C-alpha positions as a Markdown table, in Angstrom:
| # | Residue | x | y | z |
|---|---|---|---|---|
| 1 | Met | 4.4 | 26.1 | -1.3 |
| 2 | Thr | 2.8 | 22.7 | -0.5 |
| 3 | Ile | 4.0 | 18.9 | -1.1 |
| 4 | Asp | 1.6 | 16.0 | -1.7 |
| 5 | Arg | 2.1 | 12.7 | -1.6 |
| 6 | Arg | 3.7 | 12.6 | -5.1 |
| 7 | Asp | 6.8 | 14.3 | -4.0 |
| 8 | Phe | 7.1 | 12.3 | -0.7 |
| 9 | Leu | 6.5 | 9.0 | -2.3 |
| 10 | Ser | 9.4 | 10.1 | -4.9 |
| 11 | Leu | 11.7 | 10.4 | -1.9 |
| 12 | Ala | 10.7 | 7.0 | -0.8 |
| 13 | Thr | 11.7 | 5.3 | -3.8 |
| 14 | Ser | 15.0 | 7.1 | -3.7 |
| 15 | Ala | 16.3 | 4.9 | -0.9 |
| 16 | Ala | 20.1 | 4.2 | -1.4 |
| 17 | Ala | 22.5 | 2.4 | -3.5 |
| 18 | Val | 21.5 | -0.2 | -6.3 |
| 19 | Ala | 20.1 | -2.9 | -4.5 |
| 20 | Ala | 21.5 | -6.6 | -5.0 |
| 21 | Met | 19.8 | -9.1 | -6.9 |
| 22 | Pro | 17.9 | -11.8 | -5.5 |
| 23 | Gly | 19.3 | -13.9 | -2.8 |
| 24 | Pro | 19.6 | -17.7 | -1.9 |
| 25 | Leu | 17.0 | -20.0 | -2.7 |
| 26 | Leu | 15.2 | -20.8 | 0.1 |
| 27 | Ala | 12.7 | -23.8 | -0.2 |
| 28 | Ala | 14.2 | -27.3 | 1.0 |
| 29 | Ala | 13.5 | -28.5 | -2.7 |
| 30 | Gly | 15.8 | -25.9 | -4.0 |
| 31 | Arg | 13.2 | -23.8 | -5.4 |
| 32 | Asp | 12.7 | -20.3 | -4.7 |
| 33 | Pro | 9.2 | -19.8 | -3.1 |
| 34 | Val | 9.0 | -16.1 | -4.3 |
| 35 | Lys | 9.3 | -17.4 | -7.9 |
| 36 | Asp | 6.8 | -20.1 | -7.3 |
| 37 | Trp | 4.1 | -18.2 | -5.2 |
| 38 | Ile | 1.7 | -15.1 | -6.1 |
| 39 | Leu | 3.4 | -12.4 | -4.3 |
| 40 | Val | 1.1 | -9.5 | -3.7 |
| 41 | Asn | 1.9 | -5.8 | -2.4 |
| 42 | Ala | -1.3 | -4.5 | -1.3 |
| 43 | Leu | 0.1 | -0.8 | -1.4 |
| 44 | Gly | 3.3 | -0.1 | -3.1 |
| 45 | Gly | 4.9 | 1.3 | -6.4 |
| 46 | Leu | 6.8 | 1.1 | -9.4 |
| 47 | Ser | 8.6 | 4.3 | -9.9 |
| 48 | Asp | 11.8 | 5.7 | -11.6 |
| 49 | Pro | 14.5 | 4.7 | -9.0 |
| 50 | Asn | 16.4 | 7.7 | -9.8 |
| 51 | Gly | 13.9 | 10.3 | -11.0 |
| 52 | Arg | 11.9 | 13.2 | -9.3 |
| 53 | Asp | 8.9 | 13.4 | -11.1 |
| 54 | Ala | 6.0 | 14.9 | -9.4 |
| 55 | Ser | 3.5 | 12.6 | -10.8 |
| 56 | Leu | 2.3 | 9.7 | -9.0 |
| 57 | Val | 2.2 | 8.0 | -12.6 |
| 58 | Pro | 4.7 | 5.4 | -12.6 |
| 59 | Ala | 7.4 | 5.7 | -15.3 |
| 60 | Phe | 8.2 | 2.1 | -15.9 |
| 61 | Gly | 11.5 | 2.6 | -17.1 |
| 62 | Pro | 13.7 | -0.7 | -18.1 |
| 63 | Arg | 15.4 | -0.7 | -14.6 |
| 64 | Val | 12.0 | -0.4 | -12.7 |
| 65 | Leu | 10.6 | -3.4 | -14.6 |
| 66 | Ala | 13.6 | -5.8 | -14.5 |
| 67 | Glu | 13.8 | -5.2 | -10.6 |
| 68 | Ala | 9.9 | -6.0 | -10.2 |
| 69 | His | 10.5 | -9.1 | -12.2 |
| 70 | Ala | 13.7 | -9.9 | -10.1 |
| 71 | Ser | 11.9 | -9.2 | -6.9 |
| 72 | Gly | 8.9 | -11.9 | -7.8 |
| 73 | Leu | 6.3 | -9.8 | -7.6 |
| 74 | Thr | 2.9 | -10.9 | -8.9 |
| 75 | Ala | 0.8 | -8.0 | -8.3 |
| 76 | Val | 1.0 | -4.4 | -6.5 |
| 77 | Asn | -1.6 | -1.8 | -5.8 |
| 78 | Ile | -0.4 | 1.5 | -6.8 |
| 79 | Thr | -1.7 | 4.9 | -5.9 |
| 80 | Leu | -3.2 | 7.1 | -8.2 |
| 81 | Gly | -5.3 | 10.3 | -8.4 |
| 82 | Tyr | -5.3 | 13.1 | -5.9 |
| 83 | Val | -4.1 | 12.7 | -2.4 |
| 84 | Ser | -3.4 | 16.6 | -1.6 |
| 85 | Gly | -2.2 | 19.7 | -3.2 |
| 86 | Ser | -3.9 | 22.2 | -5.4 |
| 87 | Asp | -4.9 | 20.5 | -8.4 |
| 88 | Asp | -8.6 | 19.4 | -8.5 |
| 89 | Pro | -9.0 | 16.1 | -6.8 |
| 90 | Phe | -11.7 | 14.7 | -9.9 |
| 91 | Glu | -9.7 | 16.0 | -12.8 |
| 92 | Ala | -6.2 | 15.0 | -11.3 |
| 93 | Ser | -7.6 | 11.3 | -10.6 |
| 94 | Val | -8.7 | 10.9 | -14.0 |
| 95 | Arg | -6.0 | 12.1 | -15.7 |
| 96 | Asp | -3.5 | 9.7 | -13.6 |
| 97 | Ile | -5.8 | 6.8 | -14.8 |
| 98 | Ala | -5.5 | 7.7 | -18.3 |
| 99 | Leu | -1.8 | 8.4 | -18.3 |
| 100 | Thr | -1.3 | 5.2 | -16.5 |
| 101 | Asp | -3.6 | 3.1 | -18.9 |
| 102 | Arg | -1.5 | 4.6 | -21.9 |
| 103 | Leu | 1.6 | 3.1 | -20.4 |
| 104 | Val | 0.1 | -0.2 | -19.7 |
| 105 | Arg | -0.6 | -0.4 | -23.4 |
| 106 | Glu | 3.0 | 0.5 | -24.0 |
| 107 | His | 4.3 | -2.1 | -21.5 |
| 108 | Gly | 1.9 | -5.1 | -22.4 |
| 109 | Arg | 4.9 | -7.4 | -22.5 |
| 110 | Asp | 5.5 | -6.6 | -18.6 |
| 111 | Leu | 2.1 | -5.4 | -17.3 |
| 112 | Ile | -1.4 | -6.2 | -16.8 |
| 113 | Lys | -4.0 | -3.8 | -15.3 |
| 114 | Val | -6.0 | -6.0 | -12.8 |
| 115 | Leu | -9.8 | -5.6 | -12.6 |
| 116 | Thr | -10.6 | -9.2 | -11.2 |
| 117 | Val | -8.4 | -12.2 | -9.3 |
| 118 | Ala | -8.5 | -14.2 | -12.4 |
| 119 | Asp | -6.1 | -11.0 | -14.0 |
| 120 | Ile | -3.8 | -11.7 | -11.0 |
| 121 | Arg | -3.6 | -15.2 | -11.7 |
| 122 | Arg | -2.9 | -14.6 | -15.2 |
| 123 | Ala | 0.1 | -12.0 | -14.4 |
| 124 | Lys | 1.7 | -15.0 | -12.6 |
| 125 | Ala | 1.2 | -17.6 | -15.2 |
| 126 | Glu | 2.4 | -15.1 | -17.9 |
| 127 | Gly | 5.2 | -13.8 | -16.0 |
| 128 | Lys | 3.8 | -10.1 | -16.1 |
| 129 | Ile | 3.1 | -7.7 | -13.2 |
| 130 | Gly | -0.1 | -6.8 | -12.4 |
| 131 | Leu | -1.3 | -3.2 | -11.8 |
| 132 | Ile | -4.0 | -2.5 | -9.2 |
| 133 | Tyr | -5.4 | 0.6 | -9.7 |
| 134 | Gly | -6.3 | 2.5 | -6.0 |
| 135 | Phe | -6.9 | 5.5 | -4.4 |
| 136 | Gln | -5.4 | 7.0 | -1.0 |
| 137 | Asn | -7.9 | 9.7 | -0.5 |
| 138 | Gly | -11.5 | 10.1 | -1.2 |
| 139 | Ala | -11.5 | 13.7 | -1.9 |
| 140 | Met | -12.3 | 13.1 | -5.7 |
| 141 | Met | -15.7 | 11.7 | -4.7 |
| 142 | Gly | -16.8 | 15.7 | -3.9 |
| 143 | Lys | -20.5 | 14.9 | -2.5 |
| 144 | Asp | -21.5 | 12.8 | -5.2 |
| 145 | Ala | -21.3 | 9.0 | -4.5 |
| 146 | Ser | -22.1 | 8.3 | -8.2 |
| 147 | Arg | -18.4 | 9.1 | -9.1 |
| 148 | Val | -18.1 | 5.6 | -7.8 |
| 149 | Asp | -19.5 | 4.5 | -10.7 |
| 150 | Val | -17.0 | 6.5 | -13.2 |
| 151 | Phe | -13.9 | 5.5 | -11.2 |
| 152 | Ala | -15.0 | 1.7 | -11.1 |
| 153 | Asp | -15.8 | 1.8 | -14.8 |
| 154 | Leu | -12.2 | 3.1 | -15.1 |
| 155 | Gly | -10.7 | 0.2 | -13.7 |
| 156 | Val | -9.9 | 1.8 | -9.7 |
| 157 | Arg | -10.3 | -1.3 | -7.7 |
| 158 | Ile | -9.2 | -0.1 | -4.3 |
| 159 | Phe | -10.8 | 3.2 | -2.6 |
| 160 | Gln | -8.8 | 4.4 | 0.5 |
| 161 | Leu | -11.5 | 6.8 | 2.3 |
| 162 | Thr | -9.2 | 9.2 | 4.2 |
| 163 | Tyr | -5.5 | 10.4 | 4.0 |
| 164 | Asn | -4.0 | 11.6 | 7.3 |
| 165 | Pro | -6.2 | 14.9 | 7.7 |
| 166 | Ala | -9.9 | 14.8 | 7.7 |
| 167 | Asn | -12.2 | 15.1 | 4.6 |
| 168 | Gln | -15.7 | 14.6 | 3.8 |
| 169 | Ile | -15.8 | 10.9 | 4.4 |
| 170 | Gly | -14.4 | 10.9 | 7.7 |
| 171 | Asp | -11.1 | 11.6 | 9.8 |
| 172 | Gly | -7.8 | 10.8 | 9.0 |
| 173 | Ser | -5.6 | 9.2 | 11.4 |
| 174 | Met | -4.1 | 12.7 | 12.2 |
| 175 | Ala | -7.5 | 14.6 | 12.9 |
| 176 | Pro | -7.4 | 15.2 | 16.6 |
| 177 | Glu | -11.3 | 14.9 | 17.0 |
| 178 | Asn | -11.2 | 11.1 | 15.9 |
| 179 | Arg | -14.8 | 11.3 | 14.6 |
| 180 | Gly | -16.4 | 8.6 | 12.9 |
| 181 | Ile | -17.6 | 8.5 | 9.1 |
| 182 | Thr | -20.0 | 11.2 | 7.9 |
| 183 | Pro | -23.6 | 10.5 | 6.4 |
| 184 | Phe | -22.0 | 10.6 | 3.0 |
| 185 | Gly | -19.0 | 8.3 | 3.9 |
| 186 | Arg | -21.9 | 5.8 | 4.7 |
| 187 | Glu | -23.6 | 6.4 | 1.3 |
| 188 | Leu | -20.2 | 6.3 | -0.4 |
| 189 | Ile | -19.2 | 2.8 | 1.4 |
| 190 | Ala | -23.0 | 1.4 | 0.0 |
| 191 | Lys | -22.1 | 2.5 | -3.4 |
| 192 | Leu | -18.7 | 1.0 | -3.1 |
| 193 | Asn | -20.3 | -2.1 | -1.8 |
| 194 | Asp | -22.9 | -1.9 | -4.8 |
| 195 | Arg | -19.8 | -2.1 | -7.2 |
| 196 | Arg | -17.6 | -4.5 | -5.5 |
| 197 | Ala | -14.8 | -2.3 | -4.8 |
| 198 | Met | -12.4 | -2.6 | -1.7 |
| 199 | Val | -13.0 | -0.3 | 0.8 |
| 200 | Asp | -9.3 | 0.6 | 2.5 |
| 201 | Leu | -9.1 | 2.0 | 5.7 |
| 202 | Ser | -5.5 | 3.0 | 5.6 |
| 203 | His | -4.5 | 6.3 | 7.2 |
| 204 | Ser | -8.1 | 6.6 | 8.8 |
| 205 | Gly | -8.6 | 7.7 | 12.5 |
| 206 | Glu | -9.6 | 4.6 | 14.8 |
| 207 | Gln | -13.6 | 5.5 | 15.1 |
| 208 | Thr | -13.7 | 6.2 | 11.2 |
| 209 | Cys | -12.4 | 2.8 | 10.8 |
| 210 | Leu | -14.6 | 0.8 | 13.1 |
| 211 | Glu | -17.8 | 2.6 | 12.1 |
| 212 | Ala | -16.8 | 2.1 | 8.2 |
| 213 | Ala | -16.0 | -1.6 | 9.1 |
| 214 | Arg | -19.3 | -2.2 | 10.6 |
| 215 | Ala | -21.3 | 0.0 | 8.1 |
| 216 | Ser | -19.8 | -2.0 | 5.1 |
| 217 | Arg | -21.8 | -5.0 | 3.9 |
| 218 | Ala | -18.6 | -6.4 | 2.7 |
| 219 | Pro | -15.2 | -7.3 | 4.3 |
| 220 | Ile | -13.1 | -3.9 | 4.4 |
| 221 | Ser | -8.9 | -3.7 | 4.3 |
| 222 | Ile | -6.4 | -1.7 | 5.9 |
| 223 | Asn | -3.7 | -2.2 | 3.3 |
| 224 | His | -0.8 | -0.8 | 4.7 |
| 225 | Thr | -0.6 | -0.1 | 8.5 |
| 226 | Gly | 1.4 | -1.3 | 11.4 |
| 227 | Cys | 0.1 | -2.3 | 15.2 |
| 228 | Arg | -0.5 | 0.4 | 17.9 |
| 229 | Ala | -0.2 | -2.3 | 20.6 |
| 230 | Leu | 3.5 | -2.3 | 19.6 |
| 231 | Thr | 4.1 | 1.1 | 18.5 |
| 232 | Asp | 1.9 | 3.9 | 19.8 |
| 233 | Leu | 1.4 | 6.1 | 16.6 |
| 234 | Pro | -1.6 | 7.2 | 15.0 |
| 235 | Arg | -0.5 | 5.8 | 11.5 |
| 236 | Asn | -0.8 | 2.4 | 13.3 |
| 237 | Lys | -4.2 | 0.5 | 13.9 |
| 238 | Thr | -5.4 | -0.7 | 17.3 |
| 239 | Asp | -6.1 | -4.4 | 18.4 |
| 240 | Ala | -9.6 | -3.3 | 18.3 |
| 241 | Glu | -9.6 | -2.0 | 14.5 |
| 242 | Leu | -7.4 | -4.8 | 13.6 |
| 243 | Arg | -9.8 | -7.5 | 15.0 |
| 244 | Leu | -12.7 | -6.0 | 13.8 |
| 245 | Val | -11.7 | -6.2 | 10.3 |
| 246 | Ala | -10.4 | -9.5 | 10.7 |
| 247 | Glu | -13.8 | -10.9 | 12.3 |
| 248 | Arg | -15.7 | -9.5 | 9.5 |
| 249 | Gly | -13.6 | -11.2 | 6.7 |
| 250 | Gly | -11.1 | -8.5 | 6.0 |
| 251 | Phe | -7.4 | -8.0 | 5.3 |
| 252 | Val | -4.5 | -6.1 | 7.0 |
| 253 | Gly | -1.7 | -5.4 | 5.2 |
| 254 | Ile | 1.8 | -4.4 | 7.1 |
| 255 | Tyr | 3.8 | -1.7 | 5.9 |
| 256 | Phe | 7.7 | -1.3 | 5.7 |
| 257 | Met | 7.6 | 2.2 | 7.2 |
| 258 | Pro | 9.3 | 4.3 | 10.0 |
| 259 | Phe | 6.2 | 4.2 | 12.1 |
| 260 | Leu | 7.1 | 0.4 | 13.4 |
| 261 | Asn | 9.4 | 1.7 | 15.9 |
| 262 | Ile | 8.9 | 4.5 | 17.8 |
| 263 | Ser | 12.5 | 5.8 | 17.2 |
| 264 | Gly | 11.4 | 6.1 | 13.7 |
| 265 | His | 14.2 | 3.8 | 12.4 |
| 266 | Ala | 12.5 | 0.7 | 11.5 |
| 267 | Ser | 14.0 | -2.6 | 11.0 |
| 268 | Ala | 13.3 | -5.8 | 9.0 |
| 269 | Glu | 12.6 | -7.4 | 12.8 |
| 270 | Asp | 10.3 | -5.0 | 13.4 |
| 271 | Val | 8.5 | -5.6 | 10.3 |
| 272 | Val | 8.4 | -9.3 | 11.6 |
| 273 | Ala | 7.1 | -8.4 | 14.9 |
| 274 | His | 4.4 | -6.3 | 13.7 |
| 275 | Ile | 3.3 | -9.2 | 11.1 |
| 276 | Asp | 3.6 | -11.4 | 14.4 |
| 277 | His | 1.3 | -9.3 | 16.3 |
| 278 | Ala | -1.2 | -8.9 | 13.5 |
| 279 | Val | -1.3 | -12.6 | 13.0 |
| 280 | Ser | -1.7 | -13.2 | 16.9 |
| 281 | Val | -4.9 | -10.7 | 16.8 |
| 282 | Cys | -6.3 | -11.1 | 13.4 |
| 283 | Gly | -5.3 | -15.1 | 12.7 |
| 284 | Glu | -3.1 | -15.9 | 10.0 |
| 285 | Asp | -5.7 | -15.7 | 7.0 |
| 286 | His | -6.0 | -12.4 | 7.2 |
| 287 | Val | -2.7 | -10.6 | 7.2 |
| 288 | Gly | -0.1 | -9.7 | 4.5 |
| 289 | Ile | 2.0 | -7.0 | 3.2 |
| 290 | Gly | 1.6 | -3.9 | 1.9 |
| 291 | Thr | 5.2 | -2.2 | 1.9 |
| 292 | Asp | 4.2 | 1.6 | 1.0 |
| 293 | Gly | 7.5 | 1.4 | -0.9 |
| 294 | Asp | 9.0 | 0.3 | -4.2 |
| 295 | Val | 11.2 | -2.6 | -4.8 |
| 296 | Ser | 14.1 | 0.1 | -6.8 |
| 297 | Gln | 16.0 | 2.5 | -5.4 |
| 298 | Ile | 18.3 | 5.5 | -6.5 |
| 299 | Asp | 22.1 | 5.6 | -6.5 |
| 300 | Asp | 22.9 | 8.6 | -4.4 |
| 301 | Leu | 21.7 | 8.2 | -0.5 |
| 302 | Asn | 23.5 | 11.4 | 0.4 |
| 303 | Ala | 21.2 | 13.4 | -2.4 |
| 304 | Tyr | 18.2 | 12.0 | -0.8 |
| 305 | Gln | 19.1 | 12.8 | 2.7 |
| 306 | Ala | 19.9 | 16.5 | 1.4 |
| 307 | Lys | 16.4 | 17.0 | 0.5 |
| 308 | Leu | 14.4 | 14.9 | 3.0 |
| 309 | Ala | 14.2 | 17.6 | 5.7 |
| 310 | Glu | 12.8 | 20.3 | 3.2 |
| 311 | Glu | 10.2 | 17.6 | 2.0 |
| 312 | Ile | 9.2 | 16.7 | 5.7 |
| 313 | Ala | 8.7 | 20.4 | 6.2 |
| 314 | Arg | 6.7 | 21.0 | 3.4 |
| 315 | Arg | 4.3 | 18.1 | 4.4 |
| 316 | Arg | 4.1 | 19.5 | 7.8 |
| 317 | Ala | 3.0 | 23.0 | 6.1 |
| 318 | Ala | 0.4 | 21.4 | 4.1 |
| 319 | Gly | -0.8 | 19.5 | 7.1 |
| 320 | Ile | -0.5 | 16.1 | 5.8 |
| 321 | Ser | 2.4 | 14.7 | 7.6 |
| 322 | Ala | 2.1 | 11.9 | 10.4 |
| 323 | Ala | 3.4 | 11.5 | 13.7 |
| 324 | Gly | 6.7 | 9.9 | 13.4 |
| 325 | Glu | 8.0 | 11.4 | 10.2 |
| 326 | Arg | 10.7 | 13.7 | 11.0 |
| 327 | Pro | 14.2 | 14.9 | 8.9 |
| 328 | Asp | 16.1 | 11.7 | 10.6 |
| 329 | Thr | 14.0 | 9.3 | 9.5 |
| 330 | Tyr | 13.5 | 7.3 | 5.9 |
| 331 | Pro | 10.0 | 6.4 | 4.8 |
| 332 | Phe | 11.4 | 2.9 | 4.6 |
| 333 | Val | 12.9 | 0.1 | 6.4 |
| 334 | Val | 16.5 | 0.4 | 5.5 |
| 335 | Asp | 17.6 | -3.4 | 5.8 |
| 336 | Leu | 14.4 | -4.6 | 4.0 |
| 337 | Arg | 14.4 | -2.5 | 0.7 |
| 338 | Gly | 15.4 | -3.4 | -3.2 |
| 339 | Pro | 14.6 | -6.3 | -5.3 |
| 340 | Asp | 15.5 | -8.6 | -2.3 |
| 341 | Gln | 13.2 | -7.6 | 0.1 |
| 342 | Phe | 10.6 | -10.0 | -0.3 |
| 343 | Arg | 13.0 | -13.1 | -0.1 |
| 344 | Lys | 14.7 | -11.6 | 3.0 |
| 345 | Leu | 11.3 | -11.3 | 4.9 |
| 346 | Val | 10.7 | -14.8 | 4.1 |
| 347 | Arg | 13.7 | -15.8 | 5.5 |
| 348 | Leu | 13.1 | -14.1 | 8.6 |
| 349 | Leu | 9.8 | -15.4 | 8.9 |
| 350 | Gln | 11.0 | -18.8 | 8.5 |
| 351 | Ala | 13.5 | -18.0 | 11.6 |
| 352 | Arg | 10.7 | -16.9 | 13.5 |
| 353 | Gly | 9.2 | -20.3 | 12.7 |
| 354 | Tyr | 6.6 | -19.6 | 10.5 |
| 355 | Ala | 5.8 | -22.7 | 8.2 |
| 356 | Ser | 5.9 | -22.1 | 4.8 |
| 357 | Ala | 2.1 | -22.5 | 4.1 |
| 358 | Arg | 1.8 | -19.7 | 6.6 |
| 359 | Ile | 4.4 | -17.6 | 5.0 |
| 360 | Glu | 2.6 | -18.2 | 1.5 |
| 361 | Lys | -0.6 | -16.6 | 2.8 |
| 362 | Ile | 0.9 | -13.6 | 4.3 |
| 363 | Met | 3.3 | -12.9 | 0.9 |
| 364 | Gly | 0.0 | -13.0 | -1.2 |
| 365 | Ala | -2.4 | -15.7 | -0.9 |
| 366 | Asn | -4.4 | -13.8 | 1.9 |
| 367 | Phe | -4.8 | -10.9 | -0.2 |
| 368 | Leu | -6.0 | -13.2 | -3.1 |
| 369 | Arg | -8.6 | -14.4 | -0.9 |
| 370 | Tyr | -9.8 | -11.3 | 0.0 |
| 371 | Ala | -10.1 | -9.9 | -3.3 |
| 372 | Glu | -11.6 | -12.8 | -4.3 |
| 373 | Thr | -14.3 | -12.2 | -1.9 |
| 374 | Val | -15.1 | -8.5 | -2.7 |
| 375 | Trp | -14.4 | -8.5 | -6.4 |
| 376 | Gly | -15.6 | -12.2 | -7.4 |
| 377 | Gly | -13.3 | -14.4 | -9.3 |
């Protein structure tokens, strides 16, 4: 039996007790800056907080939508399609897109499918949540770069090239050889550039990331990662990767994951430290957040903990686990979760001495700028 990211993500959404509603207003004028700003999560989810559906297709129940709105979220890159497992990658990806399209139509009062930056701005203006369709593995491309046209026409805007293992495009972060991108990978990147789609190097090996950043005509992104200079784990990016992506106009999102601390028990202060390091390497115009988690939680942490060891063991058996995943670690930051997570991060960045304008960039404006560079308005 194997497990893919669908099951692991369902655990990540199963965090703990019902989260508190939004905290105190933060701005000096008495207004909530998260409410005023465009807030973009460069990789996250909107999943049923108490379900264990094996699909990546979100459920969009009333609680999920209510807590997403309460969090201040404007738009989120959600993972659809094949990541690993026994399904046919192409068929699974088309199916997930179709199912999510139907759900967006059914929940049109709350959701917008994002194709352009204008759609993110419209989501903010209309009080809706923008859904950015993204992949976290390029396996569905097979050996046919023209499939980029198929998925771009279906509205996929972010194409992550690899998951943790190697694939036909390049090496993931857990591939021991650390090879670069393949000839097909270069062809695929060129096609993604032609279609103005984001090339995402999250989960990639270092050499794959560096070569892809140089090969791409457009800036690339690393939508959810940490800084290896602070925590030496393969899922985190080296300063060389971070610097090159920024120098070429790209974007780096810091996640809320256990890989931010070598103990596996990451805290909110670790998130701030990794953001701070990324800003020092990349500059304040190229850093944001890609939490790799949801804004809702399930109600029974004990039930979650009882299943975690089994799930980690299955991921290891399937060859898709990352160094730093252990049965005693959570795939989230314990003290930075629930609908108040973004406000809490803002407070912590303020305490670190970050000015409001810099925080606004990190919380969404930098992703918006990057998206406009790649997608157009």
